[in-house]
VOBA-1610 file (N, C-alpha, C; in pm, whole numbers, padded with zeros to 5 digits, always signed):
BEGIN
Met+04332-10592-10142Met+04252-10510-10127Met+04355-10362-10251Gly+04444-10401-10264Gly+04525-10293-10342Gly+04508-10330-10496Ala+04560-10464-10512Ala+04509-10571-10574Ala+04389-10548-10689Glu+04338-10572-10622Glu+04140-10528-10686Glu+04132-10383-10705Phe+04189-10328-10623Phe+04148-10154-10681Phe+04253-10119-10822Val+04362-10168-10814Val+04435-10171-10946Val+04356-10212-11033Gln+04316-10391-11013Gln+04211-10436-11126Gln+04110-10368-11184Phe+04050-10318-11078Phe+03863-10329-11096Phe+03855-10159-11126Ser+03903-10071-11036Ser+03880-09943-11021Ser+04011-09849-11083Leu+04098-09886-11082Leu+04217-09766-11136Leu+04175-09746-11260Thr+04161-09793-11420Thr+04160-09795-11528Thr+04025-09692-11564Pro+03912-09763-11463Pro+03813-09692-11498Pro+03787-09541-11449Ile+03873-09535-11307Ile+03881-09400-11285Ile+03936-09310-11370Leu+04092-09367-11418Leu+04145-09268-11501Leu+04074-09218-11610Ile+04020-09316-11695Ile+03940-09303-11779Ile+03852-09186-11772Gly+03780-09213-11672Gly+03665-09117-11611Gly+03768-08974-11588Val+03876-08967-11513Val+03893-08837-11544Val+03933-08774-11659Leu+04021-08869-11747Leu+04102-08782-11869Leu+03983-08741-11966Ala+03865-08826-11912Ala+03759-08754-12091Ala+03701-08656-11977Ala+03694-08654-11870Ala+03578-08531-11799Ala+03720-08382-11804Ile+03854-08404-11796Ile+03933-08307-11833Ile+03896-08249-11991Ser+03898-08374-12069Ser+03929-08323-12215Ser+03816-08254-12244Cys+03697-08269-12157Cys+03568-08203-12248Cys+03562-08070-12163Ala+03631-08022-12082Ala+03658-07947-11926Ala+03735-07856-12014Leu+03805-07874-12021Leu+03928-07761-12137Leu+03845-07660-12220Pro+03801-07750-12323Pro+03736-07653-12377Pro+03605-07629-12381Gly+03538-07668-12269Gly+03409-07591-12239Gly+03396-07490-12156Asn+03513-07445-12093Asn+03600-07320-12041Asn+03564-07177-12127Phe+03597-07214-12237Phe+03570-07125-12373Phe+03458-07126-12416Leu+03398-07254-12430Leu+03222-07207-12469Leu+03177-07156-12380Ile+03162-07200-12293Ile+03102-07127-12171Ile+03149-06939-12132Leu+03251-06920-12173Leu+03290-06777-12180Leu+03242-06715-12317Arg+03237-06796-12434Arg+03180-06750-12568Arg+03033-06753-12566Arg+02962-06760-12454Arg+02800-06818-12432Arg+02744-06932-12558Gln+02832-07025-12569Gln+02803-07127-12648Gln+02838-07231-12575Ala+02766-07276-12430Ala+02761-07342-12374Ala+02734-07468-12427Leu+02616-07472-12483Leu+02523-07581-12550Leu+02574-07639-12661Val+02686-07560-12731Val+02781-07644-12820Val+02796-07788-12784Gly+02882-07796-12659Gly+02869-07934-12613Gly+02749-08006-12604Asp+02643-07975-12564Asp+02555-08079-12547Asp+02525-08106-12672Ala+02493-07995-12809Ala+02439-08020-12939Ala+02542-08145-13027Ile+02715-08115-12977Ile+02773-08226-13054Ile+02775-08355-12987Ser+02698-08348-12861Ser+02710-08465-12775Ser+02585-08552-12852His+02518-08467-12882His+02373-08548-12925His+02384-08554-13107Val+02488-08464-13187Val+02537-08492-13283Val+02613-08615-13318Val+02707-08663-13244Val+02801-08788-13269Val+02757-08878-13252Leu+02585-08913-13225Leu+02579-09040-13218Leu+02530-09106-13315Pro+02420-09037-13386Pro+02419-09073-13561Pro+02504-09146-13642Gly+02613-09011-13600Gly+02752-09057-13707Gly+02816-09183-13675Ile+02814-09173-13551Ile+02910-09300-13513Ile+02825-09461-13557Val+02702-09420-13542Val+02662-09537-13565Val+02649-09569-13709Val+02643-09472-13795Val+02633-09482-13942Val+02783-09515-13964Ala+02896-09484-13907Ala+02997-09523-13918Ala+03082-09715-13908Phe+02972-09718-13789Phe+03004-09847-13758Phe+02888-09921-13813Leu+02811-09922-13873Leu+02708-09962-13991Leu+02813-10029-14117Leu+02884-09907-14143Leu+02932-09907-14272Leu+03047-09999-14246Thr+03145-09962-14159Thr+03229-10051-14111Thr+03281-10157-14080Gly+03145-10194-13972Gly+03158-10310-13896Gly+03261-10279-13796Val+03346-10224-13714Val+03403-10188-13653Val+03387-10057-13536Val+03437-10070-13416Val+03414-09938-13361Val+03563-09875-13313Ala+03607-09785-13431Ala+03724-09756-13424Ala+03725-09610-13409Thr+03835-09537-13343Thr+03872-09429-13388Thr+03818-09348-13531Val+03927-09350-13599Val+03902-09291-13715Val+03767-09317-13764Pro+03704-09391-13810Pro+03584-09399-13871Pro+03512-09289-13763Met+03512-09350-13637Met+03423-09289-13531Met+03430-09120-13533Leu+03536-09055-13586Leu+03554-08924-13594Leu+03530-08887-13739Leu+03516-08945-13827Leu+03461-08938-13994Leu+03306-08940-13959Gly+03292-09021-13940Gly+03120-09030-13878Gly+03040-08899-13804Ala+03116-08876-13701Ala+03085-08764-13645Ala+03123-08631-13689Gly+03201-08585-13792Gly+03226-08486-13886Gly+03129-08497-13972Gly+03076-08603-14003Gly+02979-08591-14160Gly+02845-08594-14081Ala+02819-08642-13950Ala+02650-08578-13883Ala+02684-08426-13870Ala+02771-08387-13836Ala+02851-08243-13793Ala+02738-08158-13898Val+02840-08190-14015Val+02825-08129-14161Val+02663-08112-14163Val+02591-08226-14145Val+02430-08266-14213Val+02360-08183-14116Ala+02415-08205-13983Ala+02357-08081-13863Ala+02377-07936-13911Val+02438-07914-14001Val+02451-07731-13974Val+02315-07715-14132Ile+02405-07811-14194Ile+02230-07814-14352Ile+02108-07766-14283Leu+02098-07896-14189Leu+01993-07892-14177Leu+01926-07805-14107Ile+02008-07743-14010Ile+01975-07611-13907Ile+01944-07484-13960Glu+01995-07444-14092Glu+02029-07374-14191Glu+01902-07379-14291Ala+01814-07507-14296Ala+01742-07557-14399Ala+01631-07465-14316Val+01593-07570-14194Val+01484-07501-14066Val+01511-07355-14080Arg+01577-07344-14034Arg+01613-07156-14004Arg+01509-07133-14124Arg+01563-07131-14214Arg+01505-07068-14351Arg+01386-07096-14382Leu+01320-07187-14405Leu+01215-07264-14433Leu+01093-07253-14341Gly+01134-07242-14191Gly+01009-07228-14120Gly+01051-07117-14027Arg+01131-06997-14076Arg+01182-06858-14050Arg+01160-06871-13900Ile+01248-06926-13839Ile+01236-06960-13677Ile+01400-06912-13608Glu+01451-06884-13500Glu+01524-06871-13460Glu+01638-06943-13470Pro+01765-06931-13464Pro+01907-06997-13488Pro+01857-07143-13391Gly+01805-07070-13224Gly+01839-07166-13112Gly+01674-07258-13124Ala+01618-07227-13204Ala+01527-07290-13168Ala+01545-07403-13283Ala+01619-07333-13441Ala+01608-07450-13525Ala+01718-07586-13437Met+01884-07529-13410Met+01945-07590-13315Met+01839-07714-13242Gly+01750-07688-13168Gly+01742-07743-13082Gly+01644-07868-13118Val+01554-07863-13268Val+01498-07934-13347Val+01597-08030-13413Val+01709-07952-13468Val+01747-08090-13531Val+01831-08164-13433Phe+01922-08127-13369Phe+01997-08181-13254Phe+01920-08324-13184Thr+01812-08261-13145Thr+01711-08427-13047Thr+01676-08481-13162Thr+01642-08420-13268Thr+01576-08553-13409Thr+01708-08642-13435Met+01859-08566-13461Met+01947-08690-13517Met+01986-08736-13351Phe+01947-08699-13277Phe+02014-08772-13177Phe+01917-08907-13149Ala+01766-08918-13174Ala+01670-08981-13164Ala+01679-09065-13291Gly+01710-09029-13346Gly+01739-09109-13519Gly+01873-09245-13482Gly+01950-09142-13426Gly+02075-09244-13382Gly+02056-09351-13280Val+01950-09328-13176Val+01907-09406-13095Val+01804-09513-13161Leu+01751-09425-13242Leu+01656-09579-13341Leu+01749-09694-13442Leu+01833-09594-13482Leu+01919-09690-13545Leu+02023-09780-13473Leu+02046-09756-13338Leu+02141-09834-13278Leu+01978-09959-13210Glu+01896-09927-13186Glu+01765-10022-13176Glu+01740-10106-13338Gln+01778-10097-13423Gln+01680-10138-13543Gln+01856-10205-13567Ser+01972-10169-13542Ser+02105-10259-13637Ser+02182-10377-13519Asp+02213-10462-13628Asp+02256-10552-13544Asp+02403-10521-13476Thr+02414-10471-13327Thr+02523-10423-13283Thr+02569-10548-13171Ser+02525-10671-13147Ser+02595-10735-13116Ser+02731-10796-13084Arg+02773-10769-13197Arg+02948-10787-13220Arg+03023-10704-13097Val+02964-10613-13078Val+03027-10482-12984Val+02979-10433-12922His+03027-10378-12835His+02931-10291-12693His+02878-10144-12725Leu+02766-10186-12838Leu+02747-10053-12833Leu+02626-10027-12871Asp+02491-10042-12800Asp+02351-10003-12780Asp+02355-09876-12728Val+02173-09859-12700Val+02128-09730-12644Val+02152-09696-12488Glu+02200-09854-12430Glu+02261-09766-12258Glu+02349-09761-12276His+02506-09814-12385His+02619-09725-12360His+02625-09639-12429Ala+02570-09586-12541Ala+02512-09454-12621Ala+02499-09349-12492Leu+02430-09400-12388Leu+02399-09253-12279Leu+02460-09313-12193Met+02509-09433-12081Met+02613-09421-11996Met+02778-09487-12009Gly+02809-09481-12108Gly+02912-09556-12167Gly+02899-09711-12117Asn+03041-09738-12121Asn+03113-09875-12046Asn+03196-09874-11925Leu+03245-09739-11864Leu+03275-09726-11761Leu+03321-09835-11658Glu+03253-09900-11610Glu+03245-10033-11509Glu+03294-10147-11619Ser+03293-10153-11705Ser+03365-10283-11763Ser+03509-10285-11815Leu+03575-10149-11796Leu+03688-10125-11831Leu+03811-10163-11761Ile+03790-10282-11713Ile+03880-10273-11611Ile+04023-10352-11628Trp+04093-10391-11585Trp+04251-10421-11606Trp+04242-10559-11596Phe+04214-10662-11644Phe+04221-10805-11643Phe+04345-10872-11591Arg+04467-10864-11702Arg+04638-10878-11620Arg+04650-10815-11457Ala+04627-10747-11438Ala+04683-10643-11326Ala+04629-10728-11216Asp+04764-10746-11122Asp+04766-10796-10994Asp+04800-10752-10880Gly+04812-10582-10878Gly+04856-10525-10795Gly+04942-10437-10876Trp+05012-10338-10766Trp+05055-10150-10801Trp+05209-10226-10932Gly+05257-10353-10893Gly+05376-10420-10965Gly+05308-10375-11064Ser+05188-10414-11155Ser+05170-10424-11292Ser+05196-10311-11348Leu+05191-10180-11303Leu+05249-10072-11346Leu+05378-10090-11434Leu+05457-10167-11375Leu+05606-10201-11442Leu+05601-10346-11528Asp+05529-10385-11519Asp+05488-10532-11623Asp+05443-10468-11790Pro+05540-10513-11834Pro+05539-10490-11992Pro+05414-10547-12016Val+05414-10712-11988Val+05269-10806-12078Val+05157-10743-12002Ala+05138-10707-11848Ala+05021-10639-11799Ala+04968-10489-11846Leu+05094-10439-11911Leu+05090-10300-11949Leu+05007-10332-12077Ala+05029-10400-12144Ala+04992-10400-12304Ala+04814-10504-12307Asp+04796-10525-12178Asp+04613-10559-12143Asp+04564-10445-12076Leu+04612-10307-12101Leu+04521-10228-12032Leu+04420-10194-12180Pro+04330-10155-12100Pro+04187-10114-12228Pro+04215-09996-12327Glu+04169-10028-12459Glu+04224-09936-12502Glu+04155-09796-12530Glu+04090-09787-12430Glu+04009-09686-12443Glu+04083-09571-12371Leu+04159-09652-12260Leu+04243-09532-12185Leu+04380-09462-12316Gly+04416-09536-12377Gly+04570-09498-12448Gly+04472-09401-12534Arg+04352-09451-12616Arg+04259-09335-12654Arg+04228-09190-12560Ile+04162-09207-12506Ile+04115-09061-12430Ile+04264-09013-12348Ala+04336-09074-12310Ala+04487-09036-12273Ala+04519-08932-12388Val+04552-08947-12538Val+04625-08907-12604Val+04536-08803-12636Val+04410-08800-12661Val+04297-08673-12671Val+04319-08563-12548Cys+04299-08623-12437Cys+04366-08524-12326Cys+04496-08447-12315Leu+04602-08488-12403Leu+04678-08469-12410Leu+04737-08318-12467Met+04611-08407-12596Met+04618-08276-12701Met+04541-08165-12692Met+04436-08164-12608Met+04356-08060-12517Met+04472-07994-12486Val+04546-08035-12384Val+04614-07978-12288Val+04750-07881-12403Val+04736-07961-12496Val+04905-07897-12578Val+04795-07761-12634Leu+04732-07821-12709Leu+04620-07678-12782Leu+04602-07569-12703Thr+04569-07620-12584Thr+04534-07513-12493Thr+04626-07420-12439Cys+04706-07460-12453Cys+04881-07394-12392Cys+04925-07319-12512Val+04912-07376-12642Val+04983-07359-12771Val+04921-07184-12812Phe+04788-07205-12768Phe+04686-07105-12842Phe+04627-07021-12737Trp+04661-07011-12604Trp+04655-06973-12502Trp+04592-06816-12504Arg+04717-06745-12570Arg+04699-06626-12610Arg+04557-06603-12690Trp+04576-06659-12790Trp+04406-06598-12902Trp+04307-06704-12844Leu+04330-06740-12778Leu+04188-06850-12709Leu+04164-06703-12619Lys+04251-06666-12568Lys+04185-06552-12447Lys+04118-06416-12491Ile+04200-06322-12618Ile+04195-06281-12651Ile+04042-06283-12741Ala+04076-06378-12850Ala+03943-06377-12937Ala+03785-06410-12820Thr+03829-06458-12718Thr+03710-06488-12655Thr+03670-06403-12577Phe+03764-06290-12540Phe+03688-06192-12486Phe+03649-06061-12527Asp+03738-06067-12631Asp+03723-05915-12720Asp+03759-05942-12863Glu+03640-06041-12984Glu+03642-06062-13081Glu+03716-05964-13206Gly+03699-05814-13132Gly+03700-05723-13250Gly+03867-05664-13224Phe+03892-05700-13079Phe+04039-05667-13037Phe+04118-05746-13097Ala+04086-05873-13123Ala+04196-05997-13172Ala+04185-05973-13318Arg+04055-05922-13435Arg+04084-05926-13527Arg+04199-05802-13586Ser+04195-05717-13486Ser+04263-05594-13535Ser+04436-05643-13471Leu+04421-05716-13405Leu+04543-05762-13381Leu+04630-05905-13473Gly+04554-05912-13587Gly+04589-05980-13693Gly+04566-06124-13656Ile+04516-06139-13511Ile+04417-06230-13497Ile+04283-06345-13560Pro+04332-06448-13628Pro+04224-06498-13717Pro+04091-06565-13605Ala+03991-06489-13554Ala+03916-06509-13434Ala+03817-06603-13493Ala+03736-06560-13628Ala+03663-06727-13697Ala+03707-06825-13654Ala+03850-06855-13727Ala+03924-06974-13713Ala+03924-07014-13567Val+03961-06935-13485Val+03987-06982-13353Val+03862-07011-13264Gly+03753-06999-13278Gly+03649-06996-13279Gly+03591-07135-13350Phe+03653-07161-13480Phe+03576-07312-13567Phe+03677-07432-13491Gly+03799-07371-13469Gly+03905-07449-13399Gly+03851-07483-13263Leu+03773-07436-13170Leu+03721-07479-13085Leu+03627-07583-13067Val+03518-07527-13185Val+03392-07620-13190Val+03488-07769-13251Val+03569-07764-13309Val+03654-07915-13376Val+03748-07992-13248Ala+03779-07908-13180Ala+03836-07969-13047Ala+03756-08028-12963Ala+03645-07963-12922Ala+03559-08017-12905Ala+03490-08142-12915Ala+03455-08125-13074Ala+03381-08243-13094Ala+03497-08394-13100Val+03620-08295-13117Val+03716-08423-13082Val+03726-08505-12923Ala+03720-08423-12854Ala+03704-08497-12737Ala+03560-08548-12697Ala+03430-08481-12740Ala+03320-08569-12724Ala+03335-08697-12769Val+03408-08741-12936Val+03419-08850-12960Val+03475-08917-12911Ala+03582-08891-12893Ala+03700-08975-12813Ala+03632-09053-12652Ala+03554-08939-12603Ala+03499-08977-12454Ala+03375-09059-12468Phe+03295-09015-12595Phe+03162-09101-12613Phe+03180-09261-12566Asp+03233-09327-12613Asp+03288-09435-12652Asp+03266-09473-12458Ala+03370-09416-12414Ala+03388-09491-12278Ala+03287-09449-12175Val+03240-09356-12162Val+03166-09272-12104Val+03072-09224-12104Gly+03014-09233-12228Gly+02843-09193-12277Gly+02826-09053-12323Ser+02718-09051-12350Ser+02689-08873-12380Ser+02633-08808-12233Ile+02633-08890-12167Ile+02564-08796-12001Ile+02688-08753-11968Ile+02804-08794-11920Ile+02919-08751-11884Ile+02946-08653-11980Val+02913-08698-12080Val+02998-08576-12231Val+02948-08415-12203Ile+02805-08434-12183Ile+02737-08323-12132Ile+02743-08222-12021Ala+02809-08309-11913Ala+02798-08317-11831Ala+02960-08196-11785Met+03063-08248-11845Met+03150-08192-11819Met+03215-08062-11909Phe+03135-08079-12050Phe+03121-07927-12110Phe+03076-07832-12052Ile+03015-07857-11950Ile+02947-07712-11895Ile+02971-07710-11707Cys+02932-07788-11667Cys+02969-07800-11491Cys+03072-07788-11445Pro+03165-07847-11467Pro+03301-07823-11403Pro+03350-07659-11465Pro+03350-07619-11608Pro+03344-07496-11593Pro+03290-07343-11554Ala+03178-07395-11574Ala+03031-07321-11526Ala+03095-07265-11350Ala+03151-07398-11295Ala+03136-07376-11122Ala+03273-07331-11096Ala+03360-07368-11207Ala+03500-07257-11207Ala+03517-07155-11238Arg+03398-07093-11296Arg+03396-06920-11367Arg+03356-06865-11225Leu+03273-06924-11116Leu+03199-06883-11014Leu+03313-06881-10892Met+03454-06925-10917Met+03499-06920-10771Met+03648-06788-10845Thr+03650-06790-10949Thr+03758-06677-10979Thr+03728-06559-11069Asn+03808-06493-11119Asn+03814-06361-11196Asn+03925-06415-11267Arg+03985-06471-11306Arg+04124-06476-11383Arg+04110-06607-11444Leu+04129-06624-11577Leu+04083-06727-11675Leu+04205-06866-11680Gly+04321-06818-11614Gly+04382-06891-11591Gly+04330-07036-11463Val+04332-06909-11379Val+04286-06988-11249Val+04163-07084-11252Gln+04053-06996-11390Gln+03967-07069-11372Gln+03946-07225-11444Val+04084-07223-11564Val+04102-07361-11611Val+04154-07436-11454Ala+04222-07409-11427Ala+04306-07479-11303Ala+04189-07537-11241Trp+04092-07493-11159Trp+03955-07518-11129Trp+03892-07585-11184Ser+03839-07559-11323Ser+03788-07650-11384Ser+03833-07784-11414Val+03958-07802-11416Val+04003-07941-11384Val+04036-08014-11309Val+04002-07962-11154Val+03975-08005-11006Val+03852-08027-11016Phe+03747-07972-11030Phe+03638-08007-11050Phe+03608-08149-11140Ala+03645-08108-11232Ala+03641-08253-11365Ala+03699-08323-11297Thr+03837-08363-11191Thr+03871-08478-11144Thr+03787-08534-11038Leu+03741-08439-10972Leu+03679-08439-10841Leu+03521-08538-10898Ser+03482-08444-10952Ser+03320-08547-11008Ser+03379-08698-11058Ala+03465-08713-11169Ala+03474-08853-11190Ala+03543-08933-11114Val+03628-08914-10973Val+03680-08986-10866Val+03553-09034-10785Leu+03466-08895-10748Leu+03366-08861-10623Leu+03232-08972-10715Gly+03240-08988-10836Gly+03131-09002-10905Gly+03121-09163-10906Tyr+03260-09193-10938Tyr+03267-09343-10964Tyr+03255-09430-10820Val+03325-09367-10677Val+03346-09415-10603Val+03224-09426-10524Leu+03124-09316-10561Leu+02954-09339-10473Leu+02874-09411-10561Ala+02928-09444-10706Ala+02855-09542-10790Ala+02881-09694-10706Gly+02943-09695-10679Gly+02999-09825-10644Gly+02976-09872-10482Tyr+02962-09767-10382Tyr+02962-09776-10232Tyr+02859-09719-10220Gly+02815-09606-10291Gly+02709-09531-10192Gly+02593-09585-10184Pro+02528-09666-10274Pro+02406-09772-10253Pro+02456-09865-10128Leu+02553-09915-10095Leu+02551-09977-10003Leu+02578-09962-09858Trp+02667-09832-09873Trp+02609-09722-09761Trp+02495-09720-09683Leu+02404-09698-09762Leu+02265-09650-09773Leu+02186-09780-09722Gly+02246-09897-09792Gly+02151-10041-09745Gly+02090-10074-09866Phe+02104-10048-09937Phe+02128-10090-10066Phe+02170-10230-10149Gly+02133-10290-10230Gly+02187-10416-10283Gly+02266-10405-10418Asn+02245-10281-10496Asn+02304-10321-10599Asn+02348-10189-10610Ala+02485-10153-10701Ala+02552-10033-10734Ala+02484-09936-10879Val+02535-09827-10862Val+02372-09790-10972Val+02514-09682-11077Ser+02464-09664-11198Ser+02565-09636-11298Ser+02687-09531-11258Ala+02736-09567-11337Ala+02928-09493-11294Ala+02865-09320-11362Ala+02846-09369-11491Ala+02816-09211-11578Ala+02723-09101-11513Gly+02612-09184-11470Gly+02488-09102-11369Gly+02545-09064-11267Met+02594-09087-11170Met+02671-09025-10997Met+02762-08912-11086Ile+02878-08949-11157Ile+02960-08848-11211Ile+02918-08742-11276Ala+02768-08742-11328Ala+02726-08665-11372Ala+02661-08536-11269Thr+02584-08640-11191Thr+02526-08583-11097Thr+02632-08516-10925Val+02740-08548-10952Val+02831-08511-10893Val+02891-08367-10919Ser+02936-08319-11067Ser+02930-08251-11131Ser+02827-08157-11128Gly+02701-08197-11088Gly+02591-08098-11098Gly+02589-08069-10955Val+02630-08114-10845Val+02613-08054-10697Val+02725-07969-10690Ile+02843-07983-10769Ile+02986-07891-10742Ile+02928-07780-10816Leu+02859-07763-10909Leu+02744-07668-10975Leu+02729-07591-10863Gly+02593-07658-10826Gly+02520-07601-10728Gly+02555-07577-10607Leu+02645-07588-10510Leu+02732-07568-10466Leu+02813-07432-10464Ala+02878-07423-10592Ala+02909-07316-10627Ala+02845-07199-10674Cys+02709-07223-10677Cys+02650-07110-10698Cys+02594-07060-10630Met+02612-07127-10475Met+02563-07076-10360Met+02676-07065-10270Phe+02775-07101-10326Phe+02893-07040-10182Phe+03002-06984-10287Gly+03021-06971-10397Gly+03119-06924-10491Gly+03157-06820-10450Pro+03264-06786-10463Pro+03298-06614-10409Pro+03285-06534-10509His+03250-06542-10654His+03207-06495-10754His+03056-06499-10818Arg+02990-06595-10694Arg+02866-06575-10720Arg+02756-06504-10827Ser+02812-06353-10782Ser+02763-06265-10847Ser+02760-06272-10983Arg+02837-06338-11048Arg+02827-06280-11178Arg+02772-06357-11274Ile+02663-06453-11222Ile+02572-06543-11267Ile+02503-06395-11317Gly+02447-06400-11460Gly+02405-06288-11577Gly+02461-06217-11594Gln+02610-06168-11539Gln+02707-06098-11630Gln+02719-06090-11758Pro+02738-05947-11793Pro+02735-05982-11960Pro+02879-06030-12003Arg+02898-06053-12130Arg+02999-06143-12181Arg+03118-06046-12155Gly+03248-06142-12132Gly+03370-06002-12132Gly+03340-05929-12013Ala+03262-05974-11858Ala+03323-05907-11786Ala+03403-05982-11741Gly+03519-05924-11662Gly+03636-06040-11607Gly+03741-06089-11696Ala+03826-06142-11725Ala+03932-06154-11755Ala+04023-06279-11656
//
């Protein structure tokens, strides 16, 4: 049993947990800044950028993916401004039009391009390939000390681990700036804190987390983890540090429970087939948010103006 778990379940669970935490950490500050949909927007924008990067390079690699996603983000900003000015509509409506259009364009590109050489298709873009990221050379817990077996770990694990560590380090290093600029930008500027740069850096960090998580877990988990764990954590406490800790707990719980329920839940209910791990992880995160809305000690905060609490 232990050998099977290490080989088939350990790495997918770890990748899911690390991806969830990577998105939840910047998601806390996006929620507080009333920019929660930025995470949703990023997850839509990265798809056409990643597809174009693949079509140009022929490989799925981190640097081309980041460059493609960054280029797509620039195009999105230009299009949003053009739609807003030409159509004379509010920025929110312009964002909705551009992001959904770009995501649909990315899906069409995937369907019309030759991606048979790599695991990149519409289903992969939405759901990721978490279930397939197994550790073939593992034969038990002893493989964790075997250099030969460790060399065969899925490359997605190393990539998302680096990004997760980067999110943790950036959050700790810029904690004071993030906290002050999030709750009171005017006060932050009076202290000499570059509030605009902090906000831009937060969006960039969210984009990096989204791109790193996208290949393994797909856009559904990326969207859910940017919003659900931080929003649920916000209803549990009025202290920012504790909120971030709660969001990490909720993100981890969503990934672990979602993966287990995706594989064994249908069997427990008498069905013959497992369901998508990404879909179940997102569902569990939504259930956790729903429970927090009903029973969280600070659920009265729903609808409270920005800046209330610290």
